Every structure is written in C-alpha cells, then in structure tokens.
N, C-alpha and C positions, 0 to 999 in steps of 0.2 A: 158457304157454297154449297151446292148438290152434286153428287160426282154423276154425273150421265154419260151413257154408253153410246148417244149418238155422234154424228158429224154436225158440225155447226156451217150451214150454208145459209151466208147472209144473215138476215133476222131470226132463220129458223131452224130448229134441231131435225136432224134426217135422219133415217135409219132405214133404207130401203132394201140393204142386202141381209144375207144370214150368214156370212162368213165373220167369225169373231176374234179377238185374241185377248190376251189377258195381261193385265200388270204384274209386276215379278220385282221381288225384293231380295237383290244382290247379296244383302250381309245375312239373310236368313236361310237361302236359297230356296226361294217357294214362292209359287204364285201370291199375289194379291185377290181379294175379291172383288176386283173389279172388272169388267167386261166391255169390249171397246167394237162398234161394228166397222167393219173395214168399207171404205167407202166405195159405191159402186161406181161405174163408168157413167152412168146416168148422174150421178151427185157430182162426179168429177165436172161434166160438161156444163151443169147446172152451176155452178161454184164460178165456173168462166165466164158464163152467159152473163149473169149478174155483174160478175168484176168489168167485163167490157162494157155494161150499159153503166156501170158507175164511174167509169173512167172521167167522162166529161164534166159531170154535175160535179164530181170530188174536186174536179182541180178550179172548177170556175165559183165555188165557194170562198176561195182565196185562201189566203195562209192564216190568217186570222183566226179562222174557225177550224181550220185542220188544227191548229197550236190547241183550241179548246177540247178538240176532240182527244188530243195525245193526252193532255195534262189530265182530261177524265180517267184515262185508261192507267194514269197513275195512281190518280186516287182510288180506283177500285183496286188495285193492286196491292196498294198500302192498308187499305181496309182490311183483306183479304191476308194480309202478311202472315199471320201465324200458321194457318192452314198450309197455305203455299209451302213455307220453310219444312211443314211436317212432310208434306208429302216428297217435297226435294229429298230430304233425308231416306226415307224409304224405298223411294225409287231408285235412287244413284247409289246408295253405301257410303256418301261423303258425310262430313258433320254438318251440325248447324252452324257453326261458325263460317264453314266455307259456304253454305246456301245463303247465309244473312249477305256475305260480302258480294255474292254474284247478283244478289237481289237489288241490292244498293247500286251495285254497278248499272245495273238493269235500267233502274230508274232515272240515274244519271245520263245514261245513254238517250234516253225519250228526250229529257229534258236538253240534251245538246243538240240534238237531230232537229228540235224543233226551233232554236234560236237559228241555227244552221240554216233552214228553208226560209226565216222570215228574212234573212241577210241576203239569199241566193234570188227571194222574187222581189225585195226591195230595191236594188242597185241595178240599177239600168246604164251599163257602159254605152256611151254614146259619142259619136263626133261629127263632125262636118266634115265632107269629102268634095273634090273638085266634080264639076259638072262632066257629065249629065248626072252623077251621084250627088244629091244636095244633103243627103245624112245617113249615117247606117251606125245601128246599134245591136247590142249582143242580147238575147233574152234566152231562156230556159224553158225547157218544154217537157212534161214528165214522159215516160217510153209507155207507159199504160199497165196494165194487170202484170204483178209481178208474182211468181212462185218462190216462196222460201221453204227450204229442207229444213227442219230440227237437227240439231247435234246432237248427238249421242253424249258429248262431254260437258256440256253447257247448258242443263234444263231450262236455265233464265238468260242467258246472256246471249247465246246465239241459237234460241230457239223461239218459240211462240212470239214474244214481245221482243226478242233480241236485238242485236243490233241490226238486220238485216231488215226485219220487217219495220223496226222504228223508222230508219232512214227513208225506207221506200214510202212509207205512209206520209212522211212530214215533205217528202218530194211532191205528194200529191198523187201517188200510184197505188189503188187498189191492191190489196196482198190476199192471197192463196197459202196458207202454209200446210204443210204436208207435215205433220208431227211424228216425232222421234219414238219409236215402240218400246225404247227403255225407259222412257219416263211420261207414257199417256195419260195419267193423272194429274200430273203436275204441269204437263203441255195442256190440256182440255181447261182445266179450272182458269189457266191465264188467257185460254182464249175465251171464255166466258166474260173475263172483264173485260177483253176488249170489244167484245160485240155487246155487252151491256152499255159500255163508253159509246159506242156508235148509234144505238138507239136512242140513247139519253140526249147525246149531242146534236140530232136528225141529221146523222151521214146517211148519203144515198146507200140502200140497200145493196149489198154486192161489193161495199169497200174493204170487208173482210171475211174470209171464211177460214174454216179448220177443217181438213181432212185426217182420218183416221187410218192408218196402215202399217202391217209388219211386213209387207213383201212389196217388189218393185213395180206392181202396175200401178198403183195410182202415182207414184213419181213418174213414171214414161207417160201416163197420160196427161200427165199436167204439161210436160215439158213438149210434148208433142201438140197440145191444142192450140190452136191457131189466134185463140183471141188473147194466150200468155206472150209478151214481150220481154220480158227478162227473167234469168234466175239468179235466187242468191244460194251458197250452198258452202256448210263448212264442213270438211270431213276427211276421210280417206282419199288417196290418189286414186285409187281404183273406183271409188263412189263419184267421185267430182271427174275425173274422163270418161267414165262411163255416160253422165249427164252431158257434157260437153258433146262428145261424139254424138249422142242421141239428137240434140237439139241441131247440129250439122246437116241432120238428115230431114229437117223441116223445109216446106217450100218458102215460107218467109223467115232467113236467118235471125237469130236474136242473139243479144248478149249474154254469155254464161259466167258469172262472178265466182270461182269456186276457188275457196281459201283451202290447201290441201295440205300435202305431209311437208315435215321438214324434222331436220335431225338437228337442226341450230348448234352448229358447231363454235368451239370455244378453242383459242389458241393461247396459249398462257406462255410469257417468257420466264427462263430462268432467273432473271434479276430479281422479279416478281416474287418468284416463290423463295428468294432469300430473305425477302422483308418479313417473312414469318408464315404460318401454316392457317390464316384466318379465311383462304380461299377453300380449303377440304370443305369447312363449315357450310360456307355460303354457298356451295356448289353441293352437297349434301342435302340441303334443304331445297334447294331448286329443282335438283333430280327426282327427289321423293314428295315435292308438292301434289297433291292433288292425284297421288297414286302415278305421278307421273304422265298422265293422260291429257296434257296439254299439248297442242300445236306448236308451243314453244319452248316445251321441256329440253335439255340439252341431253345430248343422246352422243356427243363425241367431247372428247377433250385431247388436244394434241399439244406435247411438250418436248422439249430436248432432253435425250436420255441422258439422265445425270442423277445424282444421288439427292437432288433438292426435287426432281421429277418422281423419284421413288417413294420419298418421304412422303409427299403428295398424294401420291396413290395408296399409300397403306394407309395413311391419316383417314383417307375418303371411305377405302374400304372398310376400315374399320366401324366408322360413322353408319355406313349403309347396312353393315351386318347387326348392328346393333339397335337398327330402327325397328320398331314393332310391324308386325305383318299388315299388310293393307288390302281393303276390299276392293276389288275391280267393279266399273259400272256394271257388267253384265256376265254371263257364263261364255257368250261369244268372244267377248274383249281378253278374258282371260285365255281363252282357246288359242285365238291369234297370238298373243303375246307369248305364249310357251310354244308354238311351231315355230315363232319367227327366230327365238333364242336358242331352239333346238338346231333350228341351220349353221348358226353359227358357232356350235360345240358348247353351249350355257347351258346347263340343265338347273332349275328352280327348286329349292329346298322346298320341303313339304310344309303343310300351313295347315292351321285347324280348321280354317273354314276355305271351301272348294273353291270358292270366287277369290281367295286373296293372294297374294304374293309377297316374298320377301324382297325387297331391294338389293338390286347385286350389281355389279359390273364385271367387266373383264378387261386385261390388260395386253397388248398387242405390238408389234414392231410395226414402222411404217411400212417396210415391203410386203408385211402380209395384208397388210391396209391394202395398199395400189394393187395387189394381185387378185381381191376379194369384193368385188362391189357390194356384197350383201351386209359387210360392214359399215355401209354408207348408207343404209336404209334406217327409216323409223319403226321403232316396235312398239310405241304409244304404252309405255309403262315405265316404272321405276328401274331406270336401267340404264346404265352409260359404256361407252367403250373409251379408254384409253389408249392414245398412239403415241409410243415413242418414235421419236425423228431422231438423226443423227448430227442433221445440223440445219440451219435456214432454209436452205434450197432444199430439202427433203420436205421440212415444212410447208413451203410453196407448191412442190408437186403434191403434196395431199390436197392443198386449200384447192387448185387446180382439177382435181379429181373428182370433185363434190358437185353435185347439181345444184339446182337454184333452191334458195332456202328463203325461210322466212325472216330469220335473226342469223348473224356471225356477231362472236365477239372477240375480242382482244384484250387480254390483258397483258401489260407493259409498262413500263415506266417512260414518262416524257420523253425523255434524252434518248430511248432504245428505236421512237418511231421514225427518225430517219434512215435508218437502215432496214427498215420494215417497210418503205413504200411501195413495194413491187407486192408484198403480201397483202397490204390495205388495199391497193388498186382491184387485185384480184377477189379479195373478199367484198367488195363494194361490187363487183359484176356479179356476184354471184348470191347478194341479198337485198332484202327490202328495208333491214333495219342493222344498223351494224353499232356494237354496242362496247364502249371502251370502258373496261376495269367497272364491271357490274354481271348480273346474271340476265339469261332472257326471258324467265318468266315474271310474269306484268307486266299487260300491255296498256298503256296509259291512254285513257281516253282526250287525247290534247288535238289543237289546231293543225301540230307540224307531223302527229304521227302516222306512219307507213306501215299496214299488216299489210303486207303481201311480197310476193319476190317472183323473181324468174323461175320457169316452168321447171319442177313439178309442184312449186311452192303455192303457185297460184295460175289461175289461166290467164290472167292480164296484170303484169307488173306495174303498169300505170297507174292503179287504182289500189286503194285502201279498203279494208272491212272495219277500220277503226278510226274513229276522229272524226272532225268534222267535214272531210272531204269524202266520207265514204255515201254521203247523199249524191254527189255525182255521179256514182254508177246507174242512177235510175232517171238522169234526165239528159237530154242533148241540146245543144246550142242551137239556137237560130238567129240568122243576121235578119233583121228586119232593117228595108232601104227606104228611102223617101219616106218614112211615117209621116202623118200630119200631127 
C-alpha cells in the first residue's frame, strides 16, 4: 500500500487545501515523515453530496451486495495486515499483540454486522388486523449518510473500519469518516482498503469517504451539513457533548450516538476479599491494560474499611508500582492525564520517556469522595481511586453519588446479594452493563451486549455501540399498512 497525503472523496483522492499536519510516534516522541492535507470546506461538501446521492442506490442494491462489499473490505484488510499492524504500533505506542487483537476484533465486527443486516432486512414482521386495516408489517429503513469520528484509543476497532462504520455500512448507510489525527497513517491505509473494496464491488460512488483533520473545523462542518443524517462518536465527554450540542443547532435534528466517559466503579465485599487476594492481581491487570486508555478501565474501587480491604489495597499498590512505565497515545493525552491527577493531589513519578506514565493509585475515605466530585471523574490512564466506606449504607451513598456509567462491577458472594438488593438496584440505574465477579475491560461482541449507559456515559442509553444491535442506531422502523 502507498502512504498518500490526500483526502478520500468517494472513488477519488483529493488535496485542494494548503494546510497540513504530520503523523507522530509517541514512543519516540517525534514526528513521522508522513504529511496529510486537511480537508477543505469544499471537500467536506463534496463528500456529503456524494454520500447523499449514494444513499438510494446503496440501499436498493440489497443486503447481499452490501455483504459482498463488506467481505471485500475484510479481504483487503487481511491482505495488508502486516503493514497495518506496523503503523498501528508506531502511531499508538501500543504493542503488536494489542494491535493484532484489535485488528481481529475489527474483522469479526464487520462479519457480525453483515449477518445482523441480513437478519434485519430478511425478517418482516406482519400481522392481520381488523378493518379498515387489513394488514400491517414493520420494515426498517436506513437513516442516510452517517458521519463517524475516529477514536484515539482504538485505531482499528473504533475508527475507520470500526464498529460505527461497519454497522452503518451494513445497515445501508453511506459513511464519511473524520480520521483521528493521532493515527492518520493507520486510518488512511484502512480507508484505502474500504475505497478499493467499494470500487471492486461496484458500490455507488460516495458510499465511503475519509477526511483528514487535526482540528475541529472539519468535524463541525460535517455535523452541520444537512446531508448528514446521524453521527457516531467514541471519545471524551467534552468532545461528545460538543458534537451533540452542535447537532442540536441544525435546521433538521439528527441522532448523535456518542459513547463517552466512564469511571467504571467496582464494589467489592469484605467476604470476597477473605477468599484470597487474587482480585488485586485481576484489577492490576485491568487498570493497566492498554495504559488505562479504555472507556471501560476501572477507575474507582469501593470497599468496607477493614483489614481485608487494606491488604487488597497494599497488594494492588505493589503490583502497580512494580509495573513498567507505559507509553500513552500522545503528548496531549499525557498532558490531560497529568493535569487531571494534579487536581486530586496525585503527582506522577518521573519516566524515561516524556509520553510515558507509571501506573498509580490513591486511597481515600468515603466522606472525602462524597465531598469532592473530582474523584468521580475519568482520568483516562493507568490510575485508580480506592474508597474506604464505614458500612453498606455509606457504600450505597457513594453509588448514588455517581453519574451514568458504561459499566458497574460487583464482587460478592452469592449469599451476600440479598442484603445488597438496594445497591444492585442503584447500580442498574447507573450503568449499561452490570458485571458480577469480573473486570470491566473487554467488551464482548455478543447479541446481548450493551455498550452504552446513562449520560454522560453515552447520549442515548437505549442503544449499544457494540454487539448485533449496534446496527439499530442507523435505521428507523416504518409501519407498512395494507400492503399488496
């Protein structure tokens, strides 16, 4: 594959502007010799016009031909796997094992959504009705062009060919991706795979476009363009809320499906800790996985003030302290992480690499937690706050204090659950996924998965960004009455 600097507008490459930016290697803390042209307003408009024109023919070709297109995307991704993995590692600071795992997940997601689309469009729910209605059935209709924002922490799985793009294309919606500036080479090479697959399978031009940008203007223009009928976003609360608010200013309102921040609280019982200290090992791995740069990374652990919880905290602290330094996705990520921890009185240890961190934690009392909402915020890195509670009532108060979450976890024995019924109710009211005796990292692509939650975890807790039902974000139901 060739590293190209242009934007991808339908079947063409385009570089009409003069503003550029370069790729960057966070491990080496230096730029990569690859320059990208930032999309102009004219190029954004052209991508939107082509996507709008493609909407009708792309839907009418049928689910079988759309599946052929998605399978061809998989073919080109696999054919160029070695090069994609190499650039993933260079641009993210993450290792090749993580890159390969994420690439495999991306391919699996594309396959899953192709199957979901076949089920969606082949199943017609029809019933006889009383006159004057003779029959009524439910069909699904694609929303139209979707704008997808690439995520910083998932160069494959939540970016160019990630879950939002794959589910929208499967649903019959053209997609315009605004690539993330932290991995422009990886994103653009994957985009070339999609473009080539679209051309090879005879898809209408404009079914896919990819726009380069390292600033907010391109994203703003996309969201405000009346041709765009929906938005997919994975990232920060600040970014997701800005997109949501911007979309609300449009003449025609559209859905914005933003999966945003979550601190993923864990509640661990004294009795569970008496069974042994293996939970410290489990959570040390989970906290440091991917340098803590997962939307499901556990950032809060609550327990009763006891010798068992002290032992757990001491063991966890030792495991985090003896973990090697980890390189974050970029200098801006490191800066935000450092500033956030400083706000709650945590100073990071020095590291050999300017973009690296040493995993750490902080132990506080429940009263301190309840008096300072900063402890309940996500800090997007290998860090966790442990909260000591005096009794179950104080645990419940802490749970009620939390905002909406992607996940909540409860580590407890079966015979303890009855006395925890109020806590379980509260946790269910706060999250999209409740985990018993496990860790929150690792979001299975499963028909029953729910990756979303009450605000600010996501902008619409009724939908999921992972699993078969993710496709439902990009369609709307139509009742067809008295059809022949």
